[in-house]
Each structure stands twice: as structure tokens, then as C-alpha cells.
N, C-alpha and C positions, 0 to 999 in steps of 0.2 A: 469708597470705605476705606477708613486708612489702616494698613498694616503695621504693627507696634515701633518698625522701623521708622516708618512715614510719621508716626505719632512722634516720635523724639523729634524728628528736622518739625513737625509742626510747633513743637511745645520752645526749641530754639528761635523760630520766627515770632511765635507771642512775645519771649521773653524781648526780642528785639523792637517789636513795636511798642510795646509799656515801658523801653529803656528812657525815650525823652524824659517820661516824669520821672523815671523811678532814678536816673544816674545824676539828675538836678543837685540832688544831696549828696557829702558823702556820707560815709558808712557811719560814723561817730554820730551824724547827725538823724540818723531810724530815731524813731522813738520806738518804745516795748511793743508789743503785737497784743491787741485787743486781751483783756482777761477779765474774772470777774473776783472781785474782790470781797474779803466778809470781815467785820470787825463790830465784836460786840452785838450780835443776832442781827447787824443790819448789811447788807450788801450796795457794792455799787457795781457796775459795767464801764470801766475805765478803757475810753479809748482814746489814743494819742494822749498819755499819761494823764488824763483827767477824766472825772462821771463822765457821763453821756445817758442822757433820757429816750431810750428809743420809742420816737412818735411813728408806727409804724402803718403800712398800709399791705397788704397782701392782697398780689392778684390772683385771679381764678385758674383753676389746676393746666389749663391747657392754654394759659398762656406765655408758658415757658419756651417759646421758640422768637429767632428776633424776627420775623413778619408780623408779630401781635404785638412788638413793644412799641410801635408808634400809638395803640390804641392804650397803652400802658400809664408812660411820663406823664400825661395832659392828666392824667387820675389823680397820679400822686404827686402832682404840681397842685392842683384845686384842695386838694385837701389836707394842704402845706404839711406834708411828713417827710420827715429828715432820713426815713429810713425804708426801703423797699423791700418787701418777702416776696421772695422768686421759687418755686421750684427747679429742681432739677432731678430728670427723674433716670433713673438708672437704667430701662431699655432707650433712652434718650443717648448715652452718653459708652454705650457697651452693646450695640444691638447685633454683633456677632463676639463672640468670648473673644477674648484678648485682644479686639480690635477695638481702641476709646475716642473719642470724638466729643473734646470738647469747646468748640467752637463757639456752640449760643454761650457756653461762661465767656469767652473774651469779649465776645458783642456786648451782652450786659454786665460786665467790668467796665468796658470803655463808657458802654453810654452813662453806666451810673455815674461816673465820672464829670461826664459834659452835664449833667444835673444836679450837680451836688449834693449827689443821694447817696447811705450807704445802703450796703446792702446786708439781708440774712439769705441764706443759702440754706432751704430745707431738701432735704435726701428723701428721696421718693425710692425705697429701696421694697425688702420684703415685705414691710407694710406701707399701706397707705387707704386710710379709712377700713384697715384690719386686712384689706385683699392683696394682692399678689398682681395689681392689673397692671405696675408700672415696673412690674418685672421684665427683661428681656420674655423673647419667647421661645430663646434656647431654655429659660429656669422656667415659667408658668406653663410650658407643653412639657414637662419630662417630668411626672409624678414620681415615677423610678428614683431619679437621682435626687429627686427635688421635694420631697415627700409631702403631700397634704397632712393636715389633722385627720385624727378619727373621730368621728363621734360618739354620742354614749351607744348609739343603737348600732354601731359599728360601718355606719355609712360614712362617705369621704365628705369631709368639709372645704369650701372654698377657701380656706385660709391655710398658709403654710404652715407647717409645724416648725419650731424654733429648738428643735433638739437634734439635730442634723448637722454634720460638722460641712458637708458639702454644701449647703445651701447658706450657712453663715460663712464659711470661706470665701466662694464667691461673691457672697455683697461686700464683704471684707476687702477684697483685693479691689472693687469697683471704687467705692468710699476713699479708699484709702488715695487709688489716683486720680481723684478727684482733688481732694486735700493739696495734694502733693502741685497738684497743677493750678491750684489757688493761691498756694505759696511761693511759685513760681511768675505767678503774673502780680501779684498781691503782696507778698511779702513785707514789701517795705510802704506803701500807702494804705495799706489798711480799709481797703472801698470795704472788705467781708468782715462784718464784725462779730457773727454768730452764724453758729450752724446746728439746725437740727437733725440729727438721726434718727429716721423713722419718720413715719406721720401714724398717730391714732393706731398704736400696735394695740393686738388682743384677737380677739374672737367674739363675734354674735352666736348666738343659739345653742353652745354648749360652755362649760364651762374651765376645759383645756382640752388637750389631747388625750384620748382612750385607748392609743394604737399599746401593744403587749410594749413597747420600749418606755412607755411612759407611765404602764402600770407597774414595771418594774423599776423604775429611778423614783418612783412614789412610794416603793417598800423601804427604801434606802432610809438611813438617816438624814432628816435634815442638817446641812451643814451648820457645825457650833457657832461660829457666827451670827447666823440668824437667828437660833436658841436664845444665845446670850443678849441679844437686841430686846427680842422678845420678850425674854424672862421665862422662857419654858423649861422644861425639861426635856433632855435629848428623847429622841425617839425617830418612829418613819412622819413620813407629813401624817397621813392620817392618825397617827398617835399624838402629835404633838398639836394638830388645828383641830383634830375634829370636822365638823359641817364646814371650815373653809379653807378642809386643804387641799381642794380641787384647783380650787378659786386661786391662795395661795402657791402653789408649786407652778401655776402657769406663770405667775406675774414673774416670779423667782427665775423660770426658765426663761425669758421673752430679757429682763432685764439681764441676767448675765449675757444673753447673745447680742443685744445692742451694747453695753459696756464693752464687750470684746474689741465690736467695730469701733466703738468711741475711743477705746483706747491705743489703738492700730495708728487709725486717725492723728489722734494727741502726738504720738510718739513724730510723725512727721511736723507737724504743725499744730500747735496747740491754741486754736481760737474754742472760746467757749462754745458749750454745746448745752440742746436743752432735749427733751422729748416731749410733745404734745400729748394731751388726752382727752379722747371721747368720753364724756364725764359719768360718774353714777349720780345720780340725781340725789342733791346733798339734802336736800326735803325727806326723803322715801328711804331712809338705810337700811330697810329690809327687802328692798328689788334685790333681784336673785340676778348672779352671774349668768352671763348670757343675754338677760334683757339689756344688757347695756356691755360695752366692751370688755370680755373678762380677760384679765391678766393685763392689762394697759395699765398705768400708773394714774389710779382710781385712788381718791382719800382714805379708801378701807387698807392701801397696801405702801403708801409711800413710804414706810417704815423698810417694807420689805425692799424698795428700789433702794432706797439710801445706803443699806447694805450690799446690795446686791450689782449696784451700778456705780461704783465712785466717780467714776468717769465722764459720766454724764453728771454736769454742774448744776442745772436748773431741770424740776418738773414743773412742768407749764400746763396751766387749765385752758378747755377752750368754753368757752361762755358761748351758749347758743339756747339758752333759756331767758328769755326778757325781762321775768317779773323779777323786783327789786329785792326782795326775801330768797329767792334761788343766788343772783348774781353775787349778793352780800355775802353769802353762807358760803359760798366759793370760793371768794378773793378767803375768807378767815381762815379756810382750811388749809391753802397753798403758801399764803404766809405766813413762814413757820421760820424759828432761829436758825433750822440748819437747809432752808430751802429759799430762794429769792423769788419772791413774785413775779413773775414776766406772765404778761395774757397774752398767749400764744396767738389764738385766734377767737375774735367775737362774732355777732350776727352786725350786717351793716343795715340794720334800719334806724330811723332814727334817734330810735330812744335807747339805744345801745352807748350812745355817742356821751351822755352825761355818767357813765360809769369810770371816764376816764380819774374823776375827782376821789371816788372813791378810791380807786387803786392805787393812785399816788399817794391818797391817805394813809396805805398800807406801804408805804415804801419800794412801789414796783419799779424795777429799771425800766419798764416798756411797756407799750400795749401795741398788740396788731391784730386789729380788726379784719375782716375777712370781703376778698370781692371786691378789690380797687380796681378798678382798671373800664373802660370802656368798647369791650368786644362785642355788648350787646348781652354779655348771660345775667341771667338773675337769678337766685337759687330760694326766691320764694317758695315756702312760707317763712325758711330760716331767715332768709332776707327782702328786701324791699321787692315790691310785686314787677317795678321797671326800674332802670337804672341808668343815669345819667349825672352828669353837675348839678343837679336839683338835691338827689340823695344823697353827692357826698358833702354838700355844703353843711351839714349840722355836725360833722368831722372837719372839715376845715374850719369852723368856726374854735372848735375848744382846743384844735392844735395850734391855730393863731396865736393864741392865749402862751401856750404851752414851749412854741415852737422858739423861741426868744431865751426860755431860759432850760433849753436843752442841756446848758450846761450847770448854770446858777441855782437850776431844782434837787440834779441829784447830788449835787456836793452838799445842798442844807440838809436832803435825805437822809445823808449819809453820815453827815459828820454834827447832827442836831436832831431836833424835833418836828415832825409834819404831821398834818391832820388833813382827813377831807372826808367828805360826804357829796351823796348825790342824791337827788329826791326822788324821794320813795315812792312808789307806785299810788300810794295814798296823799299824796303832798303832805304830810305828818313833817313837822321839827324836829330837829334833832338838836343836841347839845354837846359843845365841845366841851373837855376838861383840858385847859391848857396848863396846867400846872398848879401850885399853891396861890400864884398871884391873879390867876384871870381867870374868864371861862367866856363860852361862846353860845349865841343859839342862832340856828340857820333854819331861816323858814322861807315857802315860798307860797306863788300865787298874790302876793301882795303888790299896791302900786308904792310908786316912789314917794310918796306924799303920803303922811298920816297913819294912824295905829290903826291895827282892826279891830281894838274893840271899841272906835269911836261909832263903826258900823255894826253892831252885832247881829244885826238881820242881813247882813252881805247886801245891801239896797243898793250899790255902787258894783256888783257884781266883781268879775277878775279880768285880769287884765286880757288882751287877745293872744290868743293862741297858748293858755296856762294851762288848758286841761290834759296836753298830752306832757307827761314828765320833763324836762329836760333842763333842770336846775344842778347848779352845784358850787362848793365849796373847797379850793384846798388853801390852807393855811400852815406857812413854815416860822418858824421862829427865829428870829433875827437875834434878840438880846432877852433879857427878862421883861422889859417892858415894849419891847418892839416887834411887831408879825407883819409879813408877808403874807398878803390875802389875792388870790387868783377865783374868781367865779363868772358864773353866768346865772343868770334867771334866779335870784338870789337875794336875800337879805341876808345881814349878818348882825349880829348884835352883840356887843362886848360887855361883859358882867366882870363883877368883883367877883376871885376865886376864896378859898377858907380864908388864906391868910390878911385880906382885905376886907372880908365880909363888914369889919366896922368903920370901914371908909367911906368916902364918897368915891366915885369913878368917873373919870372923862375921858374924852380923846384927846389927848393931847393935842396930836398935827395926824393928820388924812392924806397924805401925798398920792397922786395918780402920778404916774411914771412907766419908766420902760427900764429893760438892763441893752446896753450897746452890745457889740460885738465882744468889748474886752471882758464884760460882766462887771461893766459900771453900772449902778445905779442914775439914772437919768431922770430929771424931775421936771414934771409940764406943769404940775398945777395942785392946787390945796384945796381940799373937799371941806366945807363947814357950812354953818347956818342948816339950811332947807336939805343939802346935799349927808347932812349927818344927825340933823336931829330924830331922824324916824330909822335907825340904821343904819347903817349902809348897803346901798341898793343897787345890784348888778342886775344890769339889764339883759336884752339880746345882746348886747357888744359885749365885749367880755371885756372885763377892767383888772388892772393889776393895780393894786393898793398897796402903799406901805403905812402902816398904820403904829403909833406911839400913844401907851396908854400910861395914864398918871394918876394919881388920886388924890383928893382932899379932905380936913378933918372935916367931918361933921357937927 
């Protein structure tokens, strides 16, 4: 166990170990640290001064030790991920109060560099899945110093209360030491590009803390900034928010708690920060707080979080309901002009892989499905029943399409227009409005040759394996008449938009190719004839096309 003085020595040794890479550049050559930038309601995660798309894989919760890493990296490689998202737990780094050990962080950063992978760090502190299990023993066993919530019936909750300075200050101290250490070993190389502050905050089984302290605060005036944001008249929480008062108060309390921690970390090293959310069902708005994680950044309290937690850059959904209507509704709710879309977690069943296209169509800065390592754990029924390379493959296939675009796509998304769709559960087609000149329709379960109306009774059946939705298409505008198309298991057919309704439309040129490491388009071949007469058919082999459209006089 390291003492404080020993920790100082360890930090110096860590700096020495990392100096070989860090000192290779003069100070003037160091690029700015990662940051989230916003322009006209669009966002970009800037890493080493240019937009970066997180194609992430999140390891299982208990893979945050050096002994497990050998089973993590192969899965990340098979996934074609460019970012590993990994927990760092409070109990792990401060098992004894005031004594810190960041040896795992050192190992993680070192190995990430060896594997040419960036890192997102998850801080498991006061909350992890709403509970305090990842707090040190000296926290979770001392309810007098670190009080838990009081349930409405007077019983003690499993969750810690956000209303006590003792808990927040202890959590903040540990988090700041973590951030300080990351800066010390990575402040020049930027292996760590984003931080999650806490994990799935809130509480199940109650709307809020019902302790006397909480009740007294509920009777105080709602903060002016929140009253203005919500367009309300001043008053107590019940007077201002009525039936929503309990949940809104709890959301405000947690948001202020976490923001204080995030602000302290940013004062040391201002990496982008986010909070993830255990979702309220977007298709059941009448669900009651406590049946979901009350107080977390659910879609109905995002405005509260935006006021209460200005040092949290992104409020990010965890999508564990695999149905297309639920996922699409969630993406729509979290992609806001004041909130970058980042899918912080999703299930790892094969059906989730297709939603990368929908997320990117809504200008997501990244996606991060959960459970990607080969430690032998499977979180069925949220994830696959068994887990290995075969289960990683669907995500690896989709990522293989976008990994070469990790700099190209986010730049197009930030500076221009993008669209994206994923195959719905019912396999129905989708229409894309590409502006006044052009439109497109995306369909699924079609053969590469011919039109479906040729076989109205479907005597030819469907392509093998197409019964399970897996298709998707993403489109980026390159110029008025040119588009980049990335897709799998789908057909995209372009058509005229309103401005060209009286003209004939033609595919002037369709190139298949790829982008090199410098971001230059590399031509491979032209599609024509059978490859274009029936739409552009994208099979289970991912394809990247550059499409130029034109018109002719009828």
C-alpha cells in the first residue's frame, strides 16, 4: 500500500517511464488536449487538433486489472475499435483513505499505446449502476459519515445520498488525483481522450432522498437559473414542479454533485467529460421515477442537467433495448443542439451493430457497445448468450467500414450534412431527404439483381440470413451533386429532389474505393451496368462508394 509520500515518488517514476515518448517532441510541437467543440448545433470531438470518431469497445466491469488486459486487447482488435473504454474504480485507486495507487492506469495507458488504441476512462465512484459498490470499504461501510438515501417509508436505501459534502468531497479528491495522474503521464500524447464522471447515477425504488435534510431543501426556493430555464414562476420545488418535484429535485441534486467533481477535474486537466444514463423508456413516458433510475440524466430531465452541470459536456444514453423503435427514439431525444450524441453503452447482441449507421446519421461523435473482452463473461439476456470472436464479428464488420474514416467522417459530419439509417425490425424501407436536388430510398432483403416488383409473390425468397435485421447505410454530402455512401446489407436508390422533379436523373459515376491514412480518396473501380441498374446493392461485405449524380432533359 502506498503512502502519500510514496505516491509522489511513484508519480515521478511514472513520468520517467513515459518520458521516452513524451520528450521526443519539443514543447511547441505538442497539440492541444482533446476537446469537444460546437458550431451551429453540431459537435466534433477534436483529438490532436482534428475531428475524431470514437469507434469504441467497453470492457466488462471487472476487467480493470492488469491480469485481465491480455483478454481485452484481442477483442478490441477483432472489433476493429480505435478506442477502449475501461473502468477505473474508486476502491481500486484509494483502498485506504489518502493513499493512492494508479499502477493500473499506468499499465493501461502503456498497453493502449502499444496497441495504437485511444482510451476512455470511466470513473466508478459514488455511483455505479446507481449503487456504491465501487466505493472503498471505508466509504460504503460508514453510513454515518457517508449517509445513504432514506426511502419514503423511512427505511435506508442501498444508494448513497447526493446531499452530503463529506461524500462528495471524498469522491472529488480521488477523482482529481486520477485526473492529475492522467495529465502527468499522458498530458502530451493524449491516449486518454474522454472521461466519464460516475456511472448510471440515480436510484431505483424511490424518486429521491426522503431524509429530513432532503425535505428541508425541497421546501426552499428552486434556483433562479432553473426557474428561468424551465419557464416557471419562483417557488419551492413542489410549488414549481408539482408531481415532478421529487424527481426533478433529485436530478438537480445529483447533477450539482457530479458537476462539482467534474469542475475540479477540469481545473487540473480539462478533458471532455460525459455522464451516461440508465434510460427511462422513451416509448413509455408515463413510467414512474424509481421504476427507472430516478435522478439520472433521463430524457425528461436533460434541461435540468444542462443548467445544473455545465462542466459535463455530454449526456449520453445507454441503449439496452434492442428494438428499432426504442433505439431510434432514444437517439432522437439525446441528439440535441445543446448535446452531442454519444452512445455511451449498448448491448453486444448482433442486432445492435446496425445502429451505428443511425447514430452517425444523427452526427454522433462516437459509439461504445459494452462487454468487449474475452474474459468469459456474458451479460445475457442484455447481451449474447455466449461470447467470443464469432459474437464480436458483427461489430468488427461495421467498424471495418468506418475505422479508415475515423478522421474523414467526423469532419464531414461537423462541417457538412450527413444521413444514416438502420434496418428496422420490420425490414421496411426508409426515405432520405438529401436537400432540394436529390433524394434516396434505402431498402433491405433484396437480391443484388432485379426489382422486387418483378416477383410480387416472392417466389425467389430472401437472401440467406436476412431474416435478422443487420443492414444500414450512412451518407455524407461531398458537394451539391456528390455523396459518400457507406453501407452493408442494404440497397440505396437515388432519385430526384423537388428542384429536379421535371428532369431525368442519372448516376453519372459510382466509384468504389477507400481513404488512405492521409485522408485522400483512393479509387479502386467504377460500378456500372448490373451493379447500378437496380440501385446500389451493399452486401454483407462493407462497401464505400463515391456517387456523383446528374440530370438530363426529358
